[in-house]
N, C-alpha and C positions, 0 to 999 in steps of 0.2 A: 283816312285815304291822306296821300301822300301828296304834297302841293309842289309841283313844278314851276319854275319862274320861265316865262318866256321870253321874256328879254332880257339885255344885260342889265338895265336899270331895275326891272324885278328882281335879279338875282343878287342885286347889291343892297337893296332893300331888304331882302329876305335874309340876307348873311351879312349882318352889320360888322362882325371882326372876322381875322381873320380864323380865329378860335371855334367860331361858331360856325363856318365855312368846313374846316377840317373835321369837326366830330358830326357834320352831317353828313361828309363823304364817308367816313369812319361806319358810321350808323347803316349808311345803303349799301355800303359795300359787304360789310358782315354784320348782318342784324343780330345772331345771335354772339357777337364778341367775335375777335381774331383768334384762328386757330392756325396753326403752322401748316401749311399743307402737304409739309415733308413728313414731320413726325405726329402730328395731332396733337403737338402740346398747346395748352391755350396760354 
């Protein structure tokens, strides 16, 4: 189950670094990995 922070403090504690936040956003947006919407290239 995905944990979603409810407050800004919770968010900051969940994603301690910019890289951790970036990775979580990437995984949320592209769970099977990035694929170009135009050509389908991975």
